[in-house]
C-alpha positions, 0 to 999 in steps of 0.5 A: 803230937801237940802240933798235930792236935793244934792243926786238927783243931784249927782245921775244924774251926776253919771248916766250921767257919766256911760252912757257916759262911756258906749257910749265910751266903744268901743273906750276906749277898743280899745285904752287901753293897754293889762292889762286894756283890761284884767281887762275890760274883767274880769269885764264883762265876766266869764267862757270864753272858746274857743271850737274849733273856738267858744268863749263861755262865761257867763256875770257877773251881771249886764252886763248879763241883757244887753243880753236880751235888744233887746227882752225886750219891756220895754227897747226898747220902743215898 
């Protein structure tokens, strides 16, 4: 029972940390040096190409799920 409670607490702390990180992602990206920005871009995106002036990309999993959030009624709550 104690291990289950500890695991639940650790999970909640991890989720809270990840949500806080996601909430501050713009600030963190903007204030990072070029090497960190490259790592973040490579973590989130794949197949980046520039066609004339249009940037085309694919998102890596699980970030690809975030593209459909506005159209997903379960995620947006209504």
